[in-house]
Kinemage of the C-alpha trace (Angstrom):
@kinemage 1
@onewidth
@group {chain A} dominant
@subgroup {mainchain}
@vectorlist {calphas} color= white
{ca unk a 1} P 0.256 -0.054 -0.136
{ca unk a 2} L 1.410 3.766 -0.933
{ca unk a 3} L 2.219 5.462 2.049
{ca unk a 4} L -0.010 8.175 3.256
{ca unk a 5} L 0.957 11.698 1.832
{ca unk a 6} L 1.502 14.400 4.114
{ca unk a 7} L -0.203 17.797 3.951
{ca unk a 8} L 2.771 19.886 2.995
{ca unk a 9} L 3.543 16.636 0.006
{ca unk a 10} L 1.522 18.363 -2.655
{ca unk a 11} L 1.936 18.130 -6.629
{ca unk a 12} L 0.262 19.687 -9.441
{ca unk a 13} L -3.169 17.627 -10.307
{ca unk a 14} L -2.935 15.740 -7.010
{ca unk a 15} L -5.908 14.076 -6.148
{ca unk a 16} L -7.345 12.607 -2.853
{ca unk a 17} L -6.022 8.849 -2.218
{ca unk a 18} L -5.576 8.377 -5.729
{ca unk a 19} L -1.776 7.305 -7.181
{ca unk a 20} L -0.211 9.741 -9.022
{ca unk a 21} L 1.131 8.901 -12.591
{ca unk a 22} L 4.438 7.567 -11.902
{ca unk a 23} L 2.933 5.222 -9.010
{ca unk a 24} L 1.155 3.574 -11.691
{ca unk a 25} L 2.347 0.619 -13.459
{ca unk a 26} L -0.548 0.049 -15.797
{ca unk a 27} L -1.989 2.176 -18.480
{ca unk a 28} L -5.927 2.035 -19.867
{ca unk a 29} L -6.169 2.930 -23.593
{ca unk a 30} L -3.513 4.833 -25.612
{ca unk a 31} L -2.378 1.662 -27.496
{ca unk a 32} L -1.340 3.253 -30.766
{ca unk a 33} L 1.202 6.117 -28.669
{ca unk a 34} L 2.499 3.121 -26.495
{ca unk a 35} L 2.999 1.459 -29.830
{ca unk a 36} L 5.188 4.255 -31.178
{ca unk a 37} L 7.317 4.607 -28.252
{ca unk a 38} L 7.955 1.006 -28.221
{ca unk a 39} L 8.942 0.779 -31.875
{ca unk a 40} L 11.397 3.878 -31.099
{ca unk a 41} L 12.678 1.610 -28.711
{ca unk a 42} L 13.258 -1.386 -30.926
{ca unk a 43} L 14.635 0.330 -33.595
{ca unk a 44} L 17.744 1.613 -31.682
{ca unk a 45} L 17.133 5.575 -32.601
{ca unk a 46} L 14.674 6.576 -30.180
{ca unk a 47} L 14.087 10.355 -30.675
{ca unk a 48} L 15.184 12.367 -28.282
{ca unk a 49} L 12.317 14.638 -27.485
{ca unk a 50} L 8.377 13.458 -27.448
{ca unk a 51} L 5.547 16.245 -27.377
{ca unk a 52} L 2.890 14.196 -25.357
{ca unk a 53} L -0.144 16.228 -25.670
{ca unk a 54} L -3.970 15.942 -25.239
{ca unk a 55} L -6.698 16.937 -22.715
{ca unk a 56} L -5.775 17.022 -19.157
{ca unk a 57} L -6.654 14.092 -16.855
{ca unk a 58} L -6.389 11.172 -19.897
{ca unk a 59} L -3.092 9.636 -19.051
{ca unk a 60} L -0.252 11.725 -20.821
{ca unk a 61} L 1.969 11.843 -17.718
{ca unk a 62} L 1.225 8.240 -16.762
{ca unk a 63} L 2.251 7.227 -20.318
{ca unk a 64} L 5.525 9.380 -19.838
{ca unk a 65} L 6.744 7.809 -16.519
{ca unk a 66} L 5.394 4.231 -17.790
{ca unk a 67} L 8.049 4.622 -20.715
{ca unk a 68} L 10.727 6.151 -18.345
{ca unk a 69} L 10.065 2.880 -15.959
{ca unk a 70} L 10.764 0.531 -18.544
{ca unk a 71} L 13.970 2.230 -19.999
{ca unk a 72} L 15.499 2.462 -16.476
{ca unk a 73} L 14.392 -1.199 -16.169
{ca unk a 74} L 16.106 -2.061 -19.146
{ca unk a 75} L 19.161 -0.128 -19.966
{ca unk a 76} L 20.491 -2.075 -22.547
{ca unk a 77} L 17.324 -1.541 -24.377
{ca unk a 78} L 15.523 -4.458 -26.489
{ca unk a 79} L 12.335 -5.257 -28.217
{ca unk a 80} L 9.482 -4.727 -26.010
{ca unk a 81} L 5.991 -6.157 -26.217
{ca unk a 82} L 4.486 -3.770 -24.185
{ca unk a 83} L 6.078 -0.972 -21.717
{ca unk a 84} L 4.830 -2.986 -19.037
{ca unk a 85} L 7.121 -3.094 -15.682
{ca unk a 86} L 6.695 -5.499 -12.649
{ca unk a 87} L 5.459 -3.050 -9.713
{ca unk a 88} L 7.974 -5.225 -7.506
{ca unk a 89} L 10.935 -4.386 -10.000
{ca unk a 90} L 13.221 -1.823 -7.907
{ca unk a 91} L 12.776 0.221 -11.357
{ca unk a 92} L 9.296 0.757 -10.535
{ca unk a 93} L 9.782 1.806 -6.976
{ca unk a 94} L 12.601 4.231 -7.650
{ca unk a 95} L 10.020 6.160 -10.473
{ca unk a 96} L 7.537 6.462 -7.847
{ca unk a 97} L 10.153 7.880 -5.713
{ca unk a 98} L 11.666 10.042 -8.195
{ca unk a 99} L 15.113 8.483 -6.995
{ca unk a 100} L 16.896 7.296 -9.713
{ca unk a 101} L 19.696 9.307 -10.555
{ca unk a 102} L 18.889 9.009 -14.205
{ca unk a 103} L 15.316 10.439 -14.092
{ca unk a 104} L 14.439 14.150 -13.395
{ca unk a 105} L 10.936 15.584 -13.344
{ca unk a 106} L 10.382 19.081 -14.106
{ca unk a 107} L 7.190 20.428 -12.638
{ca unk a 108} L 5.706 23.286 -10.593
{ca unk a 109} L 6.807 22.550 -6.728
{ca unk a 110} L 6.341 23.987 -3.171
{ca unk a 111} L 8.911 26.456 -2.012
{ca unk a 112} L 10.353 25.297 1.166
{ca unk a 113} L 8.784 28.696 3.127
{ca unk a 114} L 5.525 29.040 0.804
{ca unk a 115} L 2.157 27.495 1.834
{ca unk a 116} L 1.257 26.635 -2.071
{ca unk a 117} L 2.834 25.250 -5.238
{ca unk a 118} L 4.598 27.965 -7.347
{ca unk a 119} L 2.507 29.375 -10.349
{ca unk a 120} L 5.417 28.176 -12.888
{ca unk a 121} L 8.257 26.266 -13.222
{ca unk a 122} L 11.082 29.094 -12.875
{ca unk a 123} L 14.329 29.110 -14.732
{ca unk a 124} L 16.135 28.364 -11.776
{ca unk a 125} L 14.015 24.831 -11.509
{ca unk a 126} L 14.549 24.399 -15.131
{ca unk a 127} L 18.231 24.829 -14.969
{ca unk a 128} L 18.598 22.566 -11.638
{ca unk a 129} L 16.768 19.625 -13.543
{ca unk a 130} L 18.550 19.995 -16.754
{ca unk a 131} L 21.932 19.817 -14.513
{ca unk a 132} L 20.879 15.852 -15.207
{ca unk a 133} L 22.424 16.278 -18.680
{ca unk a 134} L 25.635 17.853 -17.820
{ca unk a 135} L 26.690 15.455 -15.299
{ca unk a 136} L 28.493 12.113 -15.556
{ca unk a 137} L 26.158 10.330 -12.749
{ca unk a 138} L 24.066 7.048 -14.058
{ca unk a 139} L 26.313 6.357 -17.444
{ca unk a 140} L 24.294 2.950 -18.807
{ca unk a 141} L 20.967 3.655 -19.895
{ca unk a 142} L 19.049 6.805 -21.048
{ca unk a 143} L 19.015 10.327 -18.922
{ca unk a 144} L 15.029 11.059 -18.920
{ca unk a 145} L 13.521 14.461 -18.120
{ca unk a 146} L 9.556 14.423 -17.761
{ca unk a 147} L 8.258 17.774 -18.068
{ca unk a 148} L 5.046 17.841 -16.537
{ca unk a 149} L 3.400 20.240 -17.976
{ca unk a 150} L 4.839 22.458 -20.683
{ca unk a 151} L 1.995 24.982 -19.766
{ca unk a 152} L 3.586 25.746 -16.369
{ca unk a 153} L 6.787 26.857 -17.839
{ca unk a 154} L 7.306 30.723 -17.727
{ca unk a 155} L 9.174 32.337 -20.789
{ca unk a 156} L 12.660 31.702 -19.459
{ca unk a 157} L 12.172 28.323 -17.967
{ca unk a 158} L 11.205 27.200 -21.621
{ca unk a 159} L 14.150 29.010 -23.110
{ca unk a 160} L 16.063 26.624 -20.921
{ca unk a 161} L 14.589 23.795 -22.015
{ca unk a 162} L 14.704 24.748 -25.749
{ca unk a 163} L 18.645 25.076 -25.285
{ca unk a 164} L 18.998 21.625 -24.286
{ca unk a 165} L 16.412 20.214 -26.527
{ca unk a 166} L 17.894 21.534 -29.295
{ca unk a 167} L 21.310 20.453 -28.722
{ca unk a 168} L 20.896 17.440 -26.526
{ca unk a 169} L 23.566 15.131 -25.329
{ca unk a 170} L 23.917 11.364 -25.916
{ca unk a 171} L 21.406 8.953 -24.861
{ca unk a 172} L 18.889 11.809 -23.287
{ca unk a 173} L 14.991 11.700 -23.594
{ca unk a 174} L 12.605 14.387 -22.675
{ca unk a 175} L 9.137 13.518 -22.712
{ca unk a 176} L 7.110 16.799 -22.442
{ca unk a 177} L 3.520 16.616 -21.295
{ca unk a 178} L 1.315 19.472 -22.627
{ca unk a 179} L -2.500 20.029 -22.260
{ca unk a 180} L -2.512 22.448 -25.172
{ca unk a 181} L 0.686 21.766 -27.851
{ca unk a 182} L -0.185 24.545 -30.147
{ca unk a 183} L 0.900 27.009 -27.138
{ca unk a 184} L 4.247 25.879 -26.802
{ca unk a 185} L 7.106 27.532 -28.429
{ca unk a 186} L 7.318 26.712 -31.790
{ca unk a 187} L 11.056 26.138 -31.709
{ca unk a 188} L 10.439 23.452 -29.005
{ca unk a 189} L 7.302 21.735 -31.009
{ca unk a 190} L 9.589 21.690 -33.781
{ca unk a 191} L 12.061 19.310 -32.219
{ca unk a 192} L 9.894 16.795 -31.151
{ca unk a 193} L 8.119 14.063 -31.986
{ca unk a 194} L 4.505 14.803 -31.419
{ca unk a 195} L 2.693 12.030 -29.754
{ca unk a 196} L -1.160 13.254 -29.306
{ca unk a 197} L -3.510 11.042 -27.208
{ca unk a 198} L -7.149 11.087 -27.587
{ca unk a 199} L -9.900 11.468 -25.141
{ca unk a 200} L -10.541 7.943 -23.230
{ca unk a 201} L -13.745 5.699 -23.820
{ca unk a 202} L -16.186 5.906 -21.288
{ca unk a 203} L -15.797 2.458 -20.357
{ca unk a 204} L -12.003 2.894 -20.015
{ca unk a 205} L -12.689 5.707 -17.530
{ca unk a 206} L -14.665 3.512 -15.384
{ca unk a 207} L -12.165 1.193 -16.102
{ca unk a 208} L -9.247 3.474 -14.300
{ca unk a 209} L -11.583 4.615 -11.371
{ca unk a 210} L -12.255 0.863 -10.647
{ca unk a 211} L -8.660 0.106 -10.506
{ca unk a 212} L -7.843 2.684 -8.152
{ca unk a 213} L -6.530 0.847 -4.826
{ca unk a 214} L -7.199 1.600 -1.381
{ca unk a 215} L -7.849 4.135 0.640
{ca unk a 216} L -10.069 5.438 -2.444
{ca unk a 217} L -13.383 4.236 -2.009
{ca unk a 218} L -15.112 2.860 -4.956
{ca unk a 219} L -18.392 4.673 -5.950
{ca unk a 220} L -21.756 2.636 -6.760
{ca unk a 221} L -22.069 1.340 -10.178
{ca unk a 222} L -24.825 3.906 -11.082
{ca unk a 223} L -22.408 7.103 -10.045
{ca unk a 224} L -19.580 5.581 -11.545
{ca unk a 225} L -21.779 5.405 -14.821
{ca unk a 226} L -22.662 9.084 -14.736
{ca unk a 227} L -19.166 10.219 -13.533
{ca unk a 228} L -17.926 8.659 -16.618
{ca unk a 229} L -20.490 9.612 -19.071
{ca unk a 230} L -19.700 13.255 -17.844
{ca unk a 231} L -15.503 12.669 -18.159
{ca unk a 232} L -15.451 13.578 -21.755
{ca unk a 233} L -12.811 11.044 -22.065
{ca unk a 234} L -10.920 12.498 -18.759
{ca unk a 235} L -10.251 10.608 -15.766
{ca unk a 236} L -9.912 14.132 -13.882
{ca unk a 237} L -13.307 15.343 -14.664
{ca unk a 238} L -14.647 12.088 -14.096
{ca unk a 239} L -13.224 12.173 -10.414
{ca unk a 240} L -14.655 15.522 -10.085
{ca unk a 241} L -18.091 14.382 -11.158
{ca unk a 242} L -18.022 11.716 -8.336
{ca unk a 243} L -18.354 14.220 -5.938
{ca unk a 244} L -21.734 15.095 -4.959
{ca unk a 245} L -21.536 18.611 -4.685
{ca unk a 246} L -20.333 18.967 -8.453
{ca unk a 247} L -22.524 16.169 -9.273
{ca unk a 248} L -25.430 18.222 -7.676
{ca unk a 249} L -24.628 21.009 -9.395
{ca unk a 250} L -24.175 19.617 -12.567
{ca unk a 251} L -27.664 18.065 -12.144
{ca unk a 252} L -28.938 21.485 -11.462
{ca unk a 253} L -27.390 23.286 -14.456
{ca unk a 254} L -28.844 20.261 -16.718
{ca unk a 255} L -32.636 21.222 -15.033
{ca unk a 256} L -32.047 24.683 -15.829
{ca unk a 257} L -30.942 24.173 -19.678
{ca unk a 258} L -34.006 22.168 -20.294
{ca unk a 259} L -36.488 24.741 -19.204
{ca unk a 260} L -34.759 27.299 -21.229
{ca unk a 261} L -38.237 27.911 -22.909
{ca unk a 262} L -39.715 29.480 -19.698
{ca unk a 263} L -36.302 30.068 -17.464
{ca unk a 264} L -36.891 29.721 -13.706
{ca unk a 265} L -35.034 32.857 -12.629
{ca unk a 266} L -35.330 32.291 -9.151
{ca unk a 267} L -33.236 29.299 -9.581
{ca unk a 268} L -30.463 31.064 -11.757
{ca unk a 269} L -30.352 33.478 -9.836
{ca unk a 270} L -29.274 31.411 -7.171
{ca unk a 271} L -26.852 29.484 -9.146
{ca unk a 272} L -25.179 32.827 -10.311
{ca unk a 273} L -24.801 33.657 -6.426
{ca unk a 274} L -23.434 30.053 -5.767
{ca unk a 275} L -21.017 30.375 -8.588
{ca unk a 276} L -19.818 34.298 -7.897
{ca unk a 277} L -17.112 33.176 -5.093
{ca unk a 278} L -13.587 32.835 -5.713
{ca unk a 279} L -13.525 29.532 -3.885
{ca unk a 280} L -15.840 28.335 -6.846
{ca unk a 281} L -13.731 28.096 -9.670
{ca unk a 282} L -13.825 24.374 -10.245
{ca unk a 283} L -17.806 24.658 -9.742
{ca unk a 284} L -17.769 27.490 -12.272
{ca unk a 285} L -15.756 25.534 -14.743
{ca unk a 286} L -17.999 22.369 -14.538
{ca unk a 287} L -21.066 24.533 -14.649
{ca unk a 288} L -19.594 25.845 -18.162
{ca unk a 289} L -18.625 22.611 -19.420
{ca unk a 290} L -22.054 21.577 -18.892
{ca unk a 291} L -23.378 24.322 -20.721
{ca unk a 292} L -20.819 23.812 -23.801
{ca unk a 293} L -22.314 19.994 -23.465
{ca unk a 294} L -25.733 20.918 -23.814
{ca unk a 295} L -24.888 23.379 -26.765
{ca unk a 296} L -22.828 20.749 -28.582
{ca unk a 297} L -25.675 18.279 -27.963
{ca unk a 298} L -28.460 21.004 -29.410
{ca unk a 299} L -26.414 21.568 -32.460
{ca unk a 300} L -26.496 17.721 -33.336
{ca unk a 301} L -30.236 17.737 -32.785
{ca unk a 302} L -30.947 20.765 -34.855
{ca unk a 303} L -28.872 19.853 -38.193
{ca unk a 304} L -32.109 20.218 -39.851
{ca unk a 305} L -32.640 23.733 -39.122
{ca unk a 306} L -30.855 26.829 -41.079
{ca unk a 307} L -27.667 27.529 -40.755
{ca unk a 308} L -28.776 31.082 -39.129
{ca unk a 309} L -30.465 29.502 -36.609
{ca unk a 310} L -27.443 27.472 -35.568
{ca unk a 311} L -25.057 30.035 -36.003
{ca unk a 312} L -26.918 31.814 -33.310
{ca unk a 313} L -26.368 29.320 -30.947
{ca unk a 314} L -23.059 29.230 -31.902
{ca unk a 315} L -22.010 32.817 -31.257
{ca unk a 316} L -24.095 32.439 -28.246
{ca unk a 317} L -21.640 29.895 -26.914
{ca unk a 318} L -18.327 31.706 -28.081
{ca unk a 319} L -19.789 34.798 -26.068
{ca unk a 320} L -19.993 32.692 -23.016
{ca unk a 321} L -16.205 31.586 -23.538
{ca unk a 322} L -14.717 35.218 -24.049
{ca unk a 323} L -16.847 36.304 -20.809
{ca unk a 324} L -15.635 33.474 -18.956
{ca unk a 325} L -12.137 34.134 -19.870
{ca unk a 326} L -12.405 37.887 -19.202
{ca unk a 327} L -14.039 37.061 -15.696
{ca unk a 328} L -10.791 35.030 -14.824
{ca unk a 329} L -8.323 37.609 -16.294
{ca unk a 330} L -9.942 40.837 -14.790
{ca unk a 331} L -11.435 38.939 -11.615
{ca unk a 332} L -14.741 40.087 -12.671
{ca unk a 333} L -17.905 39.152 -10.987
{ca unk a 334} L -19.684 36.156 -12.323
{ca unk a 335} L -23.175 36.624 -11.633
{ca unk a 336} L -23.710 38.854 -14.830
{ca unk a 337} L -22.130 36.213 -16.257
{ca unk a 338} L -24.207 33.543 -15.592
{ca unk a 339} L -27.610 35.748 -15.889
{ca unk a 340} L -26.765 36.492 -19.277
{ca unk a 341} L -25.631 33.151 -20.089
{ca unk a 342} L -29.005 31.518 -19.721
{ca unk a 343} L -30.725 35.008 -21.506
{ca unk a 344} L -28.926 34.414 -24.319
{ca unk a 345} L -29.448 30.643 -24.746
{ca unk a 346} L -32.954 31.201 -24.434
{ca unk a 347} L -32.945 33.852 -26.838
{ca unk a 348} L -30.977 31.343 -29.183
{ca unk a 349} L -33.311 28.611 -28.854
{ca unk a 350} L -36.608 30.752 -29.183
{ca unk a 351} L -38.994 29.368 -32.053
{ca unk a 352} L -38.598 31.442 -35.398
{ca unk a 353} L -41.482 34.016 -35.574
């Protein structure tokens, strides 16, 4: 059993009682991506930098650590059929603890005097991590840097990474996890082999959750099925949907959206109040996801209607997304946004005169 985490032991993306990507020795889905990595190993000409892209929570970091674990367990290389490594192998324990001298993780950390994680990966942190490639430690096998995630790099730390990726030393490997590869420096992207991961199927999300060991408490079958259906292929989002407060909020938003022909403004105002606080960021994000799923379903259902009618719905969706971004950037009150959201959607869905 994994040791219980201390309160100060916090990393980006942590979920309560859920193994971190480096602690998970199995991978659900992404067979094509794993096959591409295996092909690179078997060829003996493994590309030195891989950009592993895709939405949050679908297994990108898990795949990166899975690759690192296999290479550490097999420093002489080989022709693997899978990247499986026995959980009892020393390499599995070393990767889980980030204690192998040939492996470094470049990620946001909590400064010694701070109570929370840094908002970005500093250039000093990047340089310290990249010192691995200038050392003589671990002569056998690959020296591996996992960047999780590229979005957390600031301009200076991204340039430090670029310099190393541009002039890689022998037998080095960069596995760069990115939730939005298009926003990464073009000079970094051009030196990486792209490996795009797709969202998981609902059954795969459910399978991942069902595989979490204690102390995680398994949900009942109905709750798990609903969470998987609302996950959009992301285990992280599926886990959020298992939270009772989030699930109840999503149900309330769905109910209000089905009644847009006669909006219940009293309940909509109560929802706006609930989502207005700074502590409601995750709830607000879940509400927006619910709205966008609703609009997507409406567009599919109304395919027979004229382009003008569908364009009005798309324009409202774009307006909502812009307003949400501005509210986040300028710390604006969300209540007017929520009220206008339902009003604009009601107008876009109103039958033509």
